[in-house]
C-alpha positions in Angstrom: -11.9 4.5 44.0 -12.6 2.8 40.8 -13.0 -0.7 40.7 -11.4 -2.5 37.6 -13.7 -4.8 35.7 -11.9 -7.7 33.8 -13.1 -8.8 30.3 -14.9 -12.0 31.6 -17.3 -9.8 33.4 -18.0 -7.5 30.7 -18.8 -10.6 28.5 -21.0 -11.9 31.3 -22.9 -8.5 31.3 -23.3 -8.4 27.6 -24.6 -11.8 27.6 -27.2 -11.0 30.3 -28.6 -7.9 28.7 -28.1 -9.0 25.3 -25.7 -6.2 24.3 -23.6 -7.6 21.1 -21.9 -6.1 18.6 -20.3 -7.7 15.5 -16.7 -7.3 15.1 -15.7 -6.6 11.4 -13.6 -9.2 9.8 -10.5 -8.1 7.8 -11.1 -8.5 4.2 -8.8 -11.4 2.9 -6.6 -10.4 -0.2 -6.5 -13.1 -2.9 -2.9 -14.5 -3.0 -1.4 -16.7 -5.3 0.6 -19.4 -3.3 1.8 -21.7 -6.2 4.0 -18.7 -7.8 7.4 -18.8 -6.6 9.6 -15.9 -6.8 12.8 -15.2 -4.6 13.1 -12.3 -2.0 15.8 -10.3 -3.8 15.4 -7.2 -1.4 15.9 -9.0 2.0 14.6 -5.8 3.8 16.9 -3.4 2.1 14.7 -0.6 3.3 17.4 2.3 2.9 17.6 1.2 -0.8 21.5 0.5 -0.7 21.2 -0.6 -4.2 19.1 2.4 -5.3 17.1 0.3 -7.6 14.2 -1.1 -5.6 10.6 0.0 -5.9 7.9 -1.8 -3.6 4.1 -2.0 -4.5 1.0 -2.8 -3.1 -2.7 -2.6 -2.7 -4.8 -1.0 0.0 -8.6 -0.7 0.7 -10.1 2.4 1.6 -13.9 1.9 3.0 -16.4 3.8 1.1 -20.3 3.5 0.5 -20.1 4.3 -3.4 -18.3 1.2 -4.2 -20.1 -1.0 -6.6 -19.2 -3.9 -4.7 -17.6 -4.6 -1.3 -17.9 -1.3 0.1 -14.2 -0.4 -0.7 -12.3 1.6 -3.3 -8.8 0.4 -3.8 -5.6 2.2 -4.1 -2.3 0.4 -5.6 1.1 2.7 -5.0 4.7 2.0 -6.1 7.0 3.6 -3.9 11.0 3.9 -4.1 12.7 2.5 -1.4 15.7 5.0 -1.2 14.0 8.1 -1.5 10.3 7.0 -0.1 8.9 8.9 -3.4 5.5 7.5 -4.6 6.6 6.8 -8.4 3.2 5.9 -9.8 -0.2 5.0 -8.2 -3.6 4.3 -9.4 -7.1 4.4 -7.5 -9.8 2.2 -9.0 -13.3 0.8 -8.0 -12.3 -2.8 -8.4 -9.5 -4.9 -7.2 -8.4 -6.5 -10.3 -5.5 -6.5 -12.7 -5.9 -3.3 -14.1 -5.5 -1.5 -10.4 -1.7 -2.5 -10.8 -1.1 -2.7 -14.6 -2.2 0.6 -15.6 0.5 2.5 -13.2 3.2 0.0 -13.2 3.6 -0.1 -16.9 4.7 3.3 -17.0 7.7 3.1 -14.6 10.7 3.4 -16.7 14.2 2.8 -15.9 17.5 2.9 -18.1 19.0 0.0 -16.0 18.0 -3.3 -14.3 15.5 -2.6 -11.4 13.6 -4.6 -8.8 10.1 -4.3 -7.8 9.0 -5.7 -4.7 5.5 -6.9 -3.5 3.7 -9.5 -1.7 1.9 -12.7 -3.2 -1.5 -10.6 -4.2 -2.8 -12.3 -7.5 -2.0 -9.2 -9.6 1.7 -9.8 -9.1 1.9 -13.3 -10.3 -0.2 -12.7 -13.3 1.3 -13.4 -16.7 0.5 -9.6 -17.7 2.5 -8.2 -14.8 5.4 -10.4 -15.4 5.7 -9.4 -19.0 5.4 -5.6 -18.2 8.4 -5.9 -15.5 10.6 -7.9 -18.2 9.9 -5.5 -21.0 11.2 -2.6 -18.6 14.1 -4.1 -17.2 12.7 -5.2 -14.3 12.9 -8.2 -11.7 10.2 -9.3 -9.4 10.8 -9.9 -6.1 8.1 -11.2 -3.4 8.6 -11.3 0.5 7.7 -14.1 2.4 4.0 -15.5 2.5 2.1 -13.8 5.7 5.0 -11.6 6.5 3.9 -7.9 5.8 7.1 -6.6 7.3 9.0 -7.5 4.1 6.9 -4.9 2.2 7.3 -2.5 5.0 7.9 0.6 2.7 4.8 0.2 1.1 2.9 -0.5 4.4 4.3 2.5 6.0 3.3 4.7 3.1 -0.3 3.2 3.7 -0.4 4.0 7.2 0.8 7.7 6.7 -1.7 8.4 4.1 -4.8 6.8 6.3 -3.7 8.7 9.1 -2.8 12.2 7.6 -5.5 12.3 4.8 -7.7 9.4 4.9 -8.5 9.5 8.5 -11.6 12.1 8.1 -15.2 10.5 8.4 -16.0 12.2 5.4 -13.9 10.1 3.2 -16.2 7.1 3.1 -18.9 9.5 1.9 -16.8 10.9 -1.0 -17.8 10.0 -4.5 -14.9 8.4 -6.6 -13.6 11.6 -8.6 -13.7 13.4 -5.1 -11.3 10.9 -3.4 -9.3 10.6 -6.4 -8.5 14.4 -6.5 -7.8 14.4 -2.3 -5.6 11.3 -3.1 -3.8 13.4 -6.0 -3.2 16.3 -3.7 -1.9 14.6 -1.0 0.5 12.5 -2.8 1.8 15.7 -4.6 2.3 17.2 -1.1 3.9 13.8 0.3 6.4 13.9 -2.5 7.3 17.5 -2.6 6.6 19.2 0.8 6.8 16.4 3.4 10.1 16.3 5.1 11.2 13.1 6.2 13.2 12.5 9.5 15.0 9.6 8.2 16.1 11.3 5.3 17.7 14.2 7.3 14.4 16.4 6.8 14.6 16.4 3.0 11.5 15.7 1.0 11.5 12.4 -1.2 11.5 14.5 -4.5 14.6 16.2 -3.2 16.2 13.0 -2.4 15.0 11.7 -5.7 16.6 14.6 -7.6 20.0 14.0 -6.3 20.0 10.0 -6.8 21.9 8.5 -9.6 20.3 5.9 -11.7 
């Protein structure tokens, strides 16, 4: 019979034997809490209005990063079809990380782009680009990641299906960019989604009426 050891006992043993380890702290995202945009999406994850795009940034640990030991991935995902509309990988978590791919999103009618309160999304440059392209800015509640579930969902998928290999941490920027390019191409065109009657994002996108 195996006796259970509670966490207090483990702590006492670690202290007596000087066995300590450092718990890595989650990297804090820079947010602008002074900018007020309404939540226009209200967790419409099925995309009933068919004009919602979510965007977000995630960190990818890598030893070749010039600072912070991370590369940064920014994506824009269509709520209704789950297609990745645009994305960008960068060595820096700056305004260009977001702007360089968001500026290519074009719609003939009004659309909504939803995000958290990251500093890029409250910048004047970002607001100008969205306004010039028939877009309206929407932001979820501060500290509530579920309001941006579609972007969070994709990050969890790509990290579990593509970026979970330990080798990713040691890839050069160009290698990682190619890996993500191939994965997103596969995700959009070949990965069937149970929530969309086992169709791919691209198949759903092709029959959408914009």
